[in-house]
VMD Tcl script that builds the backbone (N, CA, C; Angstrom):
set m [mol new atoms 504]
animate dup $m
set s [atomselect $m all]
$s set {name element resname resid chain x y z} {
  {N N UNK 1 A -13.573 -31.883 7.702}
  {CA C UNK 1 A -12.954 -31.024 8.552}
  {C C UNK 1 A -11.925 -30.125 7.851}
  {N N UNK 2 A -11.116 -30.683 7.037}
  {CA C UNK 2 A -10.118 -29.889 6.232}
  {C C UNK 2 A -10.863 -28.894 5.353}
  {N N UNK 3 A -11.896 -29.328 4.657}
  {CA C UNK 3 A -12.644 -28.285 3.802}
  {C C UNK 3 A -13.217 -27.209 4.567}
  {N N UNK 4 A -13.684 -27.506 5.773}
  {CA C UNK 4 A -14.281 -26.484 6.617}
  {C C UNK 4 A -13.142 -25.332 6.965}
  {N N UNK 5 A -12.030 -25.923 7.277}
  {CA C UNK 5 A -10.888 -25.011 7.587}
  {C C UNK 5 A -10.489 -24.198 6.394}
  {N N UNK 6 A -10.418 -24.948 5.191}
  {CA C UNK 6 A -10.154 -24.167 3.977}
  {C C UNK 6 A -11.245 -23.112 3.589}
  {N N UNK 7 A -12.508 -23.456 3.823}
  {CA C UNK 7 A -13.619 -22.573 3.631}
  {C C UNK 7 A -13.376 -21.300 4.534}
  {N N UNK 8 A -13.079 -21.568 5.743}
  {CA C UNK 8 A -12.824 -20.475 6.743}
  {C C UNK 8 A -11.652 -19.478 6.192}
  {N N UNK 9 A -10.620 -20.207 5.698}
  {CA C UNK 9 A -9.517 -19.439 5.123}
  {C C UNK 9 A -9.997 -18.552 3.949}
  {N N UNK 10 A -10.841 -19.141 3.090}
  {CA C UNK 10 A -11.430 -18.380 2.010}
  {C C UNK 10 A -12.267 -17.246 2.471}
  {N N UNK 11 A -13.097 -17.433 3.399}
  {CA C UNK 11 A -13.916 -16.362 3.894}
  {C C UNK 11 A -13.069 -15.291 4.528}
  {N N UNK 12 A -12.019 -15.626 5.261}
  {CA C UNK 12 A -11.133 -14.679 5.870}
  {C C UNK 12 A -10.429 -13.877 4.763}
  {N N UNK 13 A -10.057 -14.513 3.714}
  {CA C UNK 13 A -9.344 -13.893 2.664}
  {C C UNK 13 A -10.327 -12.883 1.884}
  {N N UNK 14 A -11.632 -13.345 1.709}
  {CA C UNK 14 A -12.556 -12.463 1.055}
  {C C UNK 14 A -12.756 -11.261 1.948}
  {N N UNK 15 A -12.840 -11.453 3.283}
  {CA C UNK 15 A -13.205 -10.286 4.109}
  {C C UNK 15 A -12.011 -9.209 4.070}
  {N N UNK 16 A -10.761 -9.762 4.103}
  {CA C UNK 16 A -9.611 -8.928 4.192}
  {C C UNK 16 A -9.438 -8.237 2.795}
  {N N UNK 17 A -9.486 -8.914 1.663}
  {CA C UNK 17 A -9.043 -8.360 0.421}
  {C C UNK 17 A -10.199 -7.434 -0.067}
  {N N UNK 18 A -11.440 -7.755 0.358}
  {CA C UNK 18 A -12.548 -6.909 -0.088}
  {C C UNK 18 A -12.472 -5.521 0.429}
  {N N UNK 19 A -11.568 -5.273 1.389}
  {CA C UNK 19 A -11.421 -3.894 1.979}
  {C C UNK 19 A -10.471 -3.023 1.241}
  {N N UNK 20 A -9.687 -3.679 0.293}
  {CA C UNK 20 A -8.660 -2.914 -0.434}
  {C C UNK 20 A -9.238 -1.755 -1.220}
  {N N UNK 21 A -10.423 -1.815 -1.895}
  {CA C UNK 21 A -10.888 -0.622 -2.600}
  {C C UNK 21 A -11.224 0.519 -1.546}
  {N N UNK 22 A -11.825 0.226 -0.551}
  {CA C UNK 22 A -12.081 1.295 0.490}
  {C C UNK 22 A -10.809 1.850 0.982}
  {N N UNK 23 A -9.871 0.988 1.352}
  {CA C UNK 23 A -8.534 1.404 1.912}
  {C C UNK 23 A -7.858 2.360 0.927}
  {N N UNK 24 A -7.810 1.952 -0.381}
  {CA C UNK 24 A -7.124 2.840 -1.311}
  {C C UNK 24 A -7.916 4.131 -1.567}
  {N N UNK 25 A -9.168 4.129 -1.391}
  {CA C UNK 25 A -9.919 5.401 -1.519}
  {C C UNK 25 A -9.559 6.308 -0.370}
  {N N UNK 26 A -9.460 5.819 0.887}
  {CA C UNK 26 A -9.148 6.603 2.008}
  {C C UNK 26 A -7.721 7.029 1.964}
  {N N UNK 27 A -6.759 6.101 1.458}
  {CA C UNK 27 A -5.383 6.436 1.257}
  {C C UNK 27 A -5.190 7.561 0.203}
  {N N UNK 28 A -5.920 7.454 -0.829}
  {CA C UNK 28 A -5.857 8.530 -1.861}
  {C C UNK 28 A -6.292 9.821 -1.411}
  {N N UNK 29 A -7.289 9.891 -0.462}
  {CA C UNK 29 A -7.674 11.171 0.128}
  {C C UNK 29 A -6.531 11.726 0.959}
  {N N UNK 30 A -5.945 10.893 1.847}
  {CA C UNK 30 A -4.753 11.323 2.604}
  {C C UNK 30 A -3.642 11.744 1.667}
  {N N UNK 31 A -3.401 11.010 0.707}
  {CA C UNK 31 A -2.297 11.260 -0.241}
  {C C UNK 31 A -2.444 12.654 -0.863}
  {N N UNK 32 A -3.701 13.029 -1.297}
  {CA C UNK 32 A -3.975 14.337 -1.808}
  {C C UNK 32 A -3.638 15.389 -0.742}
  {N N UNK 33 A -3.876 15.292 0.442}
  {CA C UNK 33 A -3.633 16.149 1.536}
  {C C UNK 33 A -2.134 16.305 1.764}
  {N N UNK 34 A -1.447 15.158 1.737}
  {CA C UNK 34 A -0.077 15.192 1.930}
  {C C UNK 34 A 0.709 15.887 0.795}
  {N N UNK 35 A 0.316 15.584 -0.472}
  {CA C UNK 35 A 0.983 16.244 -1.604}
  {C C UNK 35 A 0.746 17.743 -1.496}
  {N N UNK 36 A -0.476 18.231 -1.102}
  {CA C UNK 36 A -0.702 19.581 -1.027}
  {C C UNK 36 A 0.226 20.209 0.074}
  {N N UNK 37 A 0.285 19.601 1.182}
  {CA C UNK 37 A 1.150 20.111 2.308}
  {C C UNK 37 A 2.628 20.210 1.871}
  {N N UNK 38 A 3.116 19.201 1.218}
  {CA C UNK 38 A 4.461 19.191 0.704}
  {C C UNK 38 A 4.651 20.322 -0.353}
  {N N UNK 39 A 3.664 20.502 -1.214}
  {CA C UNK 39 A 3.740 21.535 -2.219}
  {C C UNK 39 A 3.878 22.917 -1.584}
  {N N UNK 40 A 3.132 23.160 -0.473}
  {CA C UNK 40 A 3.199 24.375 0.229}
  {C C UNK 40 A 4.572 24.619 0.840}
  {N N UNK 41 A 5.226 23.585 1.336}
  {CA C UNK 41 A 6.526 23.762 1.945}
  {C C UNK 41 A 7.545 24.031 0.870}
  {N N UNK 42 A 7.428 23.349 -0.198}
  {CA C UNK 42 A 8.325 23.596 -1.372}
  {C C UNK 42 A 8.195 25.012 -1.889}
  {N N UNK 43 A 6.887 25.373 -2.075}
  {CA C UNK 43 A 6.591 26.685 -2.640}
  {C C UNK 43 A 7.166 27.862 -1.720}
  {N N UNK 44 A 7.067 27.614 -0.475}
  {CA C UNK 44 A 7.634 28.628 0.560}
  {C C UNK 44 A 9.189 28.699 0.467}
  {N N UNK 45 A 9.844 27.469 0.225}
  {CA C UNK 45 A 11.290 27.457 0.120}
  {C C UNK 45 A 11.731 28.115 -1.240}
  {N N UNK 46 A 10.967 27.802 -2.223}
  {CA C UNK 46 A 11.252 28.498 -3.588}
  {C C UNK 46 A 11.067 29.907 -3.558}
  {N N UNK 47 A 10.008 30.420 -2.827}
  {CA C UNK 47 A 9.797 31.807 -2.679}
  {C C UNK 47 A 10.968 32.512 -1.897}
  {N N UNK 48 A 11.402 31.873 -0.898}
  {CA C UNK 48 A 12.598 32.353 -0.165}
  {C C UNK 48 A 13.869 32.394 -1.062}
  {N N UNK 49 A 14.056 31.437 -1.914}
  {CA C UNK 49 A 15.132 31.437 -2.777}
  {C C UNK 49 A 14.974 32.461 -3.868}
  {N N UNK 50 A 13.889 32.735 -4.361}
  {CA C UNK 50 A 13.616 33.770 -5.373}
  {C C UNK 50 A 13.857 35.184 -4.720}
  {N N UNK 51 A 13.414 35.368 -3.504}
  {CA C UNK 51 A 13.745 36.646 -2.882}
  {C C UNK 51 A 15.237 36.895 -2.727}
  {N N UNK 52 A 15.968 35.838 -2.613}
  {CA C UNK 52 A 17.430 35.944 -2.577}
  {C C UNK 52 A 18.080 35.872 -3.956}
  {N N UNK 53 A 17.188 35.917 -4.952}
  {CA C UNK 53 A 17.635 35.871 -6.412}
  {C C UNK 53 A 18.501 34.539 -6.656}
  {N N UNK 54 A 17.920 33.437 -6.171}
  {CA C UNK 54 A 18.541 32.156 -6.355}
  {C C UNK 54 A 17.527 31.164 -6.916}
  {N N UNK 55 A 18.108 30.179 -7.616}
  {CA C UNK 55 A 17.195 29.057 -7.996}
  {C C UNK 55 A 17.007 28.105 -6.826}
  {N N UNK 56 A 16.191 27.064 -6.941}
  {CA C UNK 56 A 16.103 26.067 -5.840}
  {C C UNK 56 A 17.415 25.400 -5.575}
  {N N UNK 57 A 18.122 25.044 -6.679}
  {CA C UNK 57 A 19.292 24.275 -6.521}
  {C C UNK 57 A 20.376 25.152 -5.924}
  {N N UNK 58 A 20.486 26.431 -6.372}
  {CA C UNK 58 A 21.439 27.326 -5.775}
  {C C UNK 58 A 21.190 27.540 -4.241}
  {N N UNK 59 A 19.917 27.673 -3.893}
  {CA C UNK 59 A 19.584 27.797 -2.537}
  {C C UNK 59 A 19.885 26.590 -1.676}
  {N N UNK 60 A 19.661 25.448 -2.187}
  {CA C UNK 60 A 20.085 24.219 -1.558}
  {C C UNK 60 A 21.606 24.168 -1.353}
  {N N UNK 61 A 22.340 24.458 -2.452}
  {CA C UNK 61 A 23.753 24.391 -2.454}
  {C C UNK 61 A 24.323 25.379 -1.411}
  {N N UNK 62 A 23.647 26.547 -1.207}
  {CA C UNK 62 A 24.173 27.556 -0.257}
  {C C UNK 62 A 23.953 27.134 1.227}
  {N N UNK 63 A 23.118 26.162 1.407}
  {CA C UNK 63 A 22.877 25.765 2.764}
  {C C UNK 63 A 23.952 24.857 3.370}
  {N N UNK 64 A 24.872 25.432 4.046}
  {CA C UNK 64 A 25.953 24.666 4.579}
  {C C UNK 64 A 26.602 25.453 5.616}
  {N N UNK 65 A 27.722 24.800 6.163}
  {CA C UNK 65 A 28.453 25.635 7.123}
  {C C UNK 65 A 28.208 25.239 8.646}
  {N N UNK 66 A 27.095 24.636 8.825}
  {CA C UNK 66 A 26.713 24.321 10.217}
  {C C UNK 66 A 25.900 23.012 10.156}
  {N N UNK 67 A 25.922 22.307 11.241}
  {CA C UNK 67 A 25.168 20.970 11.304}
  {C C UNK 67 A 23.711 21.275 10.985}
  {N N UNK 68 A 23.193 22.290 11.578}
  {CA C UNK 68 A 21.738 22.656 11.341}
  {C C UNK 68 A 21.428 22.835 9.899}
  {N N UNK 69 A 22.267 23.706 9.200}
  {CA C UNK 69 A 21.981 24.031 7.798}
  {C C UNK 69 A 22.121 22.740 6.932}
  {N N UNK 70 A 23.182 21.883 7.304}
  {CA C UNK 70 A 23.329 20.722 6.533}
  {C C UNK 70 A 22.132 19.748 6.706}
  {N N UNK 71 A 21.702 19.663 7.922}
  {CA C UNK 71 A 20.486 18.843 8.166}
  {C C UNK 71 A 19.211 19.407 7.387}
  {N N UNK 72 A 19.124 20.774 7.366}
  {CA C UNK 72 A 17.967 21.322 6.782}
  {C C UNK 72 A 18.003 21.118 5.265}
  {N N UNK 73 A 19.250 21.273 4.682}
  {CA C UNK 73 A 19.358 20.993 3.189}
  {C C UNK 73 A 18.995 19.566 2.933}
  {N N UNK 74 A 19.431 18.552 3.690}
  {CA C UNK 74 A 19.049 17.121 3.464}
  {C C UNK 74 A 17.555 16.915 3.652}
  {N N UNK 75 A 17.033 17.549 4.608}
  {CA C UNK 75 A 15.460 17.370 4.871}
  {C C UNK 75 A 14.670 18.057 3.659}
  {N N UNK 76 A 15.188 19.093 3.218}
  {CA C UNK 76 A 14.495 19.862 1.973}
  {C C UNK 76 A 14.647 18.970 0.787}
  {N N UNK 77 A 15.732 18.356 0.527}
  {CA C UNK 77 A 15.880 17.508 -0.584}
  {C C UNK 77 A 14.952 16.272 -0.508}
  {N N UNK 78 A 14.937 15.715 0.705}
  {CA C UNK 78 A 14.020 14.628 0.880}
  {C C UNK 78 A 12.582 15.006 0.774}
  {N N UNK 79 A 12.186 16.169 1.142}
  {CA C UNK 79 A 10.844 16.744 1.004}
  {C C UNK 79 A 10.536 16.849 -0.513}
  {N N UNK 80 A 11.402 17.372 -1.301}
  {CA C UNK 80 A 11.213 17.607 -2.703}
  {C C UNK 80 A 11.095 16.229 -3.407}
  {N N UNK 81 A 11.935 15.259 -3.013}
  {CA C UNK 81 A 11.850 13.927 -3.577}
  {C C UNK 81 A 10.576 13.150 -3.249}
  {N N UNK 82 A 10.227 13.329 -1.969}
  {CA C UNK 82 A 8.937 12.610 -1.544}
  {C C UNK 82 A 7.738 13.225 -2.244}
  {N N UNK 83 A 7.814 14.601 -2.399}
  {CA C UNK 83 A 6.691 15.320 -3.104}
  {C C UNK 83 A 6.515 14.747 -4.549}
  {N N UNK 84 A 7.633 14.638 -5.144}
  {CA C UNK 84 A 7.580 14.154 -6.571}
  {C C UNK 84 A 7.107 12.714 -6.671}
  {N N UNK 85 A 7.536 11.918 -5.790}
  {CA C UNK 85 A 7.021 10.483 -5.711}
  {C C UNK 85 A 5.486 10.426 -5.424}
  {N N UNK 86 A 5.151 11.097 -4.418}
  {CA C UNK 86 A 3.758 11.025 -3.959}
  {C C UNK 86 A 2.791 11.680 -4.999}
  {N N UNK 87 A 3.342 12.766 -5.707}
  {CA C UNK 87 A 2.516 13.348 -6.786}
  {C C UNK 87 A 2.265 12.405 -7.896}
  {N N UNK 88 A 3.289 11.697 -8.214}
  {CA C UNK 88 A 3.208 10.704 -9.288}
  {C C UNK 88 A 2.131 9.615 -8.887}
  {N N UNK 89 A 2.252 9.092 -7.691}
  {CA C UNK 89 A 1.239 8.110 -7.189}
  {C C UNK 89 A -0.148 8.685 -7.223}
  {N N UNK 90 A -0.306 9.904 -6.745}
  {CA C UNK 90 A -1.634 10.513 -6.716}
  {C C UNK 90 A -2.234 10.628 -8.033}
  {N N UNK 91 A -1.399 11.084 -9.160}
  {CA C UNK 91 A -1.839 11.260 -10.365}
  {C C UNK 91 A -2.354 9.933 -10.951}
  {N N UNK 92 A -1.589 8.898 -10.740}
  {CA C UNK 92 A -1.951 7.551 -11.321}
  {C C UNK 92 A -3.295 7.032 -10.614}
  {N N UNK 93 A -3.308 7.203 -9.264}
  {CA C UNK 93 A -4.521 6.723 -8.554}
  {C C UNK 93 A -5.814 7.515 -8.899}
  {N N UNK 94 A -5.600 8.840 -9.085}
  {CA C UNK 94 A -6.786 9.668 -9.373}
  {C C UNK 94 A -7.271 9.348 -10.807}
  {N N UNK 95 A -6.452 9.003 -11.678}
  {CA C UNK 95 A -6.826 8.621 -13.128}
  {C C UNK 95 A -7.423 7.213 -13.193}
  {N N UNK 96 A -7.053 6.363 -12.285}
  {CA C UNK 96 A -7.464 5.029 -12.343}
  {C C UNK 96 A -8.968 4.808 -11.778}
  {N N UNK 97 A -9.610 3.903 -12.430}
  {CA C UNK 97 A -11.001 3.592 -11.905}
  {C C UNK 97 A -10.762 2.715 -10.667}
  {N N UNK 98 A -11.806 2.531 -9.790}
  {CA C UNK 98 A -11.657 1.595 -8.638}
  {C C UNK 98 A -11.216 0.141 -9.063}
  {N N UNK 99 A -11.663 -0.268 -10.233}
  {CA C UNK 99 A -11.312 -1.584 -10.671}
  {C C UNK 99 A -9.798 -1.569 -10.987}
  {N N UNK 100 A -9.323 -0.528 -11.640}
  {CA C UNK 100 A -7.907 -0.468 -12.022}
  {C C UNK 100 A -6.987 -0.366 -10.739}
  {N N UNK 101 A -7.545 0.284 -9.743}
  {CA C UNK 101 A -6.734 0.362 -8.482}
  {C C UNK 101 A -6.422 -0.967 -7.848}
  {N N UNK 102 A -7.202 -1.953 -8.142}
  {CA C UNK 102 A -7.033 -3.271 -7.653}
  {C C UNK 102 A -5.674 -3.824 -8.045}
  {N N UNK 103 A -5.142 -3.348 -9.272}
  {CA C UNK 103 A -3.911 -3.893 -9.734}
  {C C UNK 103 A -2.725 -2.993 -9.473}
  {N N UNK 104 A -2.962 -2.006 -8.582}
  {CA C UNK 104 A -1.919 -0.965 -8.245}
  {C C UNK 104 A -1.536 -0.963 -6.734}
  {N N UNK 105 A -1.372 -2.072 -6.073}
  {CA C UNK 105 A -1.009 -2.033 -4.678}
  {C C UNK 105 A 0.372 -1.306 -4.520}
  {N N UNK 106 A 1.223 -1.235 -5.494}
  {CA C UNK 106 A 2.552 -0.631 -5.423}
  {C C UNK 106 A 2.399 0.799 -5.363}
  {N N UNK 107 A 1.231 1.382 -5.713}
  {CA C UNK 107 A 0.945 2.846 -5.607}
  {C C UNK 107 A 0.513 3.262 -4.190}
  {N N UNK 108 A 0.375 2.284 -3.301}
  {CA C UNK 108 A 0.056 2.571 -1.889}
  {C C UNK 108 A 1.242 2.182 -1.158}
  {N N UNK 109 A 2.318 2.792 -1.490}
  {CA C UNK 109 A 3.675 2.367 -0.965}
  {C C UNK 109 A 4.308 3.246 0.126}
  {N N UNK 110 A 3.664 4.362 0.310}
  {CA C UNK 110 A 4.351 5.261 1.306}
  {C C UNK 110 A 3.891 4.745 2.710}
  {N N UNK 111 A 4.897 4.145 3.399}
  {CA C UNK 111 A 4.611 3.488 4.721}
  {C C UNK 111 A 4.033 4.449 5.745}
  {N N UNK 112 A 4.522 5.695 5.822}
  {CA C UNK 112 A 4.040 6.636 6.839}
  {C C UNK 112 A 2.526 6.933 6.469}
  {N N UNK 113 A 2.223 7.039 5.313}
  {CA C UNK 113 A 0.856 7.471 4.879}
  {C C UNK 113 A -0.058 6.179 4.981}
  {N N UNK 114 A 0.476 5.093 4.554}
  {CA C UNK 114 A -0.298 3.764 4.716}
  {C C UNK 114 A -0.664 3.481 6.192}
  {N N UNK 115 A 0.360 3.631 7.084}
  {CA C UNK 115 A 0.072 3.462 8.458}
  {C C UNK 115 A -0.914 4.417 9.086}
  {N N UNK 116 A -0.755 5.693 8.664}
  {CA C UNK 116 A -1.823 6.671 9.265}
  {C C UNK 116 A -3.180 6.275 8.719}
  {N N UNK 117 A -3.244 5.925 7.377}
  {CA C UNK 117 A -4.618 5.489 6.859}
  {C C UNK 117 A -5.070 4.239 7.602}
  {N N UNK 118 A -4.267 3.356 7.851}
  {CA C UNK 118 A -4.646 2.019 8.551}
  {C C UNK 118 A -5.141 2.355 10.015}
  {N N UNK 119 A -4.528 3.306 10.680}
  {CA C UNK 119 A -4.869 3.594 12.035}
  {C C UNK 119 A -6.221 4.178 12.141}
  {N N UNK 120 A -6.715 4.816 11.131}
  {CA C UNK 120 A -8.135 5.415 11.223}
  {C C UNK 120 A -9.077 4.735 10.249}
  {N N UNK 121 A -8.629 3.591 9.606}
  {CA C UNK 121 A -9.406 2.892 8.626}
  {C C UNK 121 A -10.581 2.237 9.278}
  {N N UNK 122 A -11.814 2.464 8.636}
  {CA C UNK 122 A -13.086 1.841 9.139}
  {C C UNK 122 A -13.460 0.837 7.956}
  {N N UNK 123 A -13.507 -0.494 8.167}
  {CA C UNK 123 A -13.901 -1.325 7.093}
  {C C UNK 123 A -15.362 -1.001 6.499}
  {N N UNK 124 A -15.512 -1.305 5.263}
  {CA C UNK 124 A -16.730 -0.994 4.642}
  {C C UNK 124 A -17.287 -2.246 4.038}
  {N N UNK 125 A -18.571 -2.353 4.100}
  {CA C UNK 125 A -19.213 -3.478 3.377}
  {C C UNK 125 A -18.982 -3.366 1.861}
  {N N UNK 126 A -18.369 -4.409 1.239}
  {CA C UNK 126 A -18.110 -4.311 -0.185}
  {C C UNK 126 A -19.406 -4.406 -1.110}
  {N N UNK 127 A -20.072 -3.371 -1.262}
  {CA C UNK 127 A -21.318 -3.380 -2.114}
  {C C UNK 127 A -21.016 -2.977 -3.561}
  {N N UNK 128 A -19.819 -2.587 -3.876}
  {CA C UNK 128 A -19.442 -2.182 -5.257}
  {C C UNK 128 A -19.009 -3.355 -6.015}
  {N N UNK 129 A -18.867 -3.183 -7.284}
  {CA C UNK 129 A -18.315 -4.202 -8.137}
  {C C UNK 129 A -16.851 -4.526 -7.791}
  {N N UNK 130 A -16.092 -3.459 -7.567}
  {CA C UNK 130 A -14.743 -3.714 -7.237}
  {C C UNK 130 A -14.576 -4.326 -5.922}
  {N N UNK 131 A -15.551 -3.976 -4.909}
  {CA C UNK 131 A -15.432 -4.689 -3.661}
  {C C UNK 131 A -15.909 -6.165 -3.760}
  {N N UNK 132 A -16.731 -6.469 -4.617}
  {CA C UNK 132 A -17.274 -7.914 -4.765}
  {C C UNK 132 A -16.071 -8.601 -5.526}
  {N N UNK 133 A -15.454 -8.056 -6.466}
  {CA C UNK 133 A -14.315 -8.758 -7.182}
  {C C UNK 133 A -13.243 -8.969 -6.162}
  {N N UNK 134 A -12.919 -7.974 -5.313}
  {CA C UNK 134 A -11.862 -8.145 -4.407}
  {C C UNK 134 A -12.217 -9.270 -3.385}
  {N N UNK 135 A -13.436 -9.228 -2.947}
  {CA C UNK 135 A -13.843 -10.354 -2.035}
  {C C UNK 135 A -13.725 -11.679 -2.794}
  {N N UNK 136 A -14.052 -11.817 -3.983}
  {CA C UNK 136 A -13.913 -13.081 -4.730}
  {C C UNK 136 A -12.523 -13.486 -4.857}
  {N N UNK 137 A -11.604 -12.547 -5.193}
  {CA C UNK 137 A -10.134 -12.877 -5.264}
  {C C UNK 137 A -9.601 -13.205 -3.871}
  {N N UNK 138 A -9.923 -12.573 -2.939}
  {CA C UNK 138 A -9.552 -12.889 -1.531}
  {C C UNK 138 A -10.099 -14.248 -1.073}
  {N N UNK 139 A -11.336 -14.579 -1.421}
  {CA C UNK 139 A -11.852 -15.894 -1.123}
  {C C UNK 139 A -11.018 -17.029 -1.732}
  {N N UNK 140 A -10.765 -16.872 -3.019}
  {CA C UNK 140 A -10.091 -17.970 -3.699}
  {C C UNK 140 A -8.662 -17.944 -3.225}
  {N N UNK 141 A -8.074 -16.798 -2.936}
  {CA C UNK 141 A -6.699 -16.747 -2.510}
  {C C UNK 141 A -6.576 -17.316 -1.069}
  {N N UNK 142 A -7.432 -17.008 -0.221}
  {CA C UNK 142 A -7.399 -17.500 1.142}
  {C C UNK 142 A -7.769 -19.024 1.146}
  {N N UNK 143 A -8.681 -19.442 0.366}
  {CA C UNK 143 A -9.081 -20.848 0.256}
  {C C UNK 143 A -7.847 -21.682 -0.214}
  {N N UNK 144 A -7.189 -21.189 -1.230}
  {CA C UNK 144 A -6.104 -21.874 -1.945}
  {C C UNK 144 A -4.900 -21.954 -0.962}
  {N N UNK 145 A -4.618 -20.813 -0.275}
  {CA C UNK 145 A -3.479 -20.911 0.645}
  {C C UNK 145 A -3.784 -21.860 1.772}
  {N N UNK 146 A -4.920 -21.765 2.443}
  {CA C UNK 146 A -5.219 -22.782 3.553}
  {C C UNK 146 A -5.259 -24.162 3.031}
  {N N UNK 147 A -5.923 -24.415 1.924}
  {CA C UNK 147 A -6.052 -25.804 1.404}
  {C C UNK 147 A -4.683 -26.319 1.033}
  {N N UNK 148 A -3.883 -25.471 0.454}
  {CA C UNK 148 A -2.493 -25.836 0.099}
  {C C UNK 148 A -1.637 -26.197 1.302}
  {N N UNK 149 A -1.790 -25.335 2.327}
  {CA C UNK 149 A -0.960 -25.609 3.608}
  {C C UNK 149 A -1.580 -26.917 4.224}
  {N N UNK 150 A -2.763 -27.145 4.303}
  {CA C UNK 150 A -3.340 -28.338 4.810}
  {C C UNK 150 A -2.936 -29.555 4.069}
  {N N UNK 151 A -2.893 -29.476 2.721}
  {CA C UNK 151 A -2.540 -30.626 1.880}
  {C C UNK 151 A -1.045 -30.912 2.098}
  {N N UNK 152 A -0.274 -29.837 2.257}
  {CA C UNK 152 A 1.191 -30.081 2.504}
  {C C UNK 152 A 1.408 -30.681 3.896}
  {N N UNK 153 A 0.679 -30.301 4.920}
  {CA C UNK 153 A 0.834 -30.853 6.202}
  {C C UNK 153 A 0.325 -32.326 6.189}
  {N N UNK 154 A -0.658 -32.619 5.424}
  {CA C UNK 154 A -1.286 -33.988 5.399}
  {C C UNK 154 A -0.487 -34.975 4.482}
  {N N UNK 155 A 0.309 -34.374 3.594}
  {CA C UNK 155 A 1.044 -35.260 2.701}
  {C C UNK 155 A 1.843 -36.357 3.221}
  {N N UNK 156 A 2.683 -36.171 4.262}
  {CA C UNK 156 A 3.416 -37.342 4.848}
  {C C UNK 156 A 2.596 -38.458 5.396}
  {N N UNK 157 A 1.451 -38.054 5.851}
  {CA C UNK 157 A 0.508 -39.099 6.418}
  {C C UNK 157 A -0.253 -39.832 5.276}
  {N N UNK 158 A -0.472 -39.246 4.188}
  {CA C UNK 158 A -1.070 -39.902 3.049}
  {C C UNK 158 A -0.084 -40.875 2.428}
  {N N UNK 159 A 1.081 -40.527 2.384}
  {CA C UNK 159 A 2.062 -41.397 1.813}
  {C C UNK 159 A 2.286 -42.598 2.521}
  {N N UNK 160 A 2.137 -42.559 3.933}
  {CA C UNK 160 A 2.341 -43.760 4.723}
  {C C UNK 160 A 1.118 -44.674 4.533}
  {N N UNK 161 A -0.023 -44.083 4.352}
  {CA C UNK 161 A -1.259 -44.910 4.154}
  {C C UNK 161 A -1.124 -45.646 2.766}
  {N N UNK 162 A -0.613 -44.954 1.872}
  {CA C UNK 162 A -0.445 -45.763 0.469}
  {C C UNK 162 A 0.560 -46.780 0.561}
  {N N UNK 163 A 1.659 -46.570 1.267}
  {CA C UNK 163 A 2.716 -47.634 1.373}
  {C C UNK 163 A 2.203 -48.793 2.163}
  {N N UNK 164 A 1.412 -48.499 3.179}
  {CA C UNK 164 A 0.853 -49.562 4.040}
  {C C UNK 164 A -0.059 -50.400 3.203}
  {N N UNK 165 A -0.779 -49.742 2.298}
  {CA C UNK 165 A -1.690 -50.465 1.420}
  {C C UNK 165 A -1.033 -51.415 0.389}
  {N N UNK 166 A 0.158 -51.005 0.079}
  {CA C UNK 166 A 0.917 -51.871 -0.923}
  {C C UNK 166 A 1.405 -53.114 -0.349}
  {N N UNK 167 A 1.655 -53.151 0.990}
  {CA C UNK 167 A 2.263 -54.276 1.684}
  {C C UNK 167 A 1.305 -55.461 1.829}
  {N N UNK 168 A 0.104 -55.239 1.606}
  {CA C UNK 168 A -0.906 -56.341 1.798}
  {C C UNK 168 A -0.868 -57.294 0.713}
}
mol reanalyze $m
mol bondsrecalc $m
mol representation Tube
mol addrep $m
């Protein structure tokens, strides 16, 4: 019975982890779109600064004096920072092979983007090598976790049986 439950845990782990390659592929597509959209916003801001004969930093520094402008300056700084971070993630993910992406879950770190990807994510049958390897890792991980939890839960009862056996 316990082995059957551990097997079910392994199969669940395989099913879940095998979807990581497809999820990262869809995430990378969305990431590319997000980076491009942020680039356009920053380019528009930079063009406005240039027309005013200012650098980006000078334009940001000049934004003040009202709550709206202070908020807009903060938002623009956050946009520039996010663009930089997402661009770095996109470059690494684009250069990585699907197998290498398996070792890069930290590059799928933008929570807004990951949530949006998850909301439209459609699982795929893992017919690729990386999908199969992900399924294998997920199987052993799921099996190990469930078997370990079951062993931990059964441990107090096994100790009682061995003590009872010693008293005879």
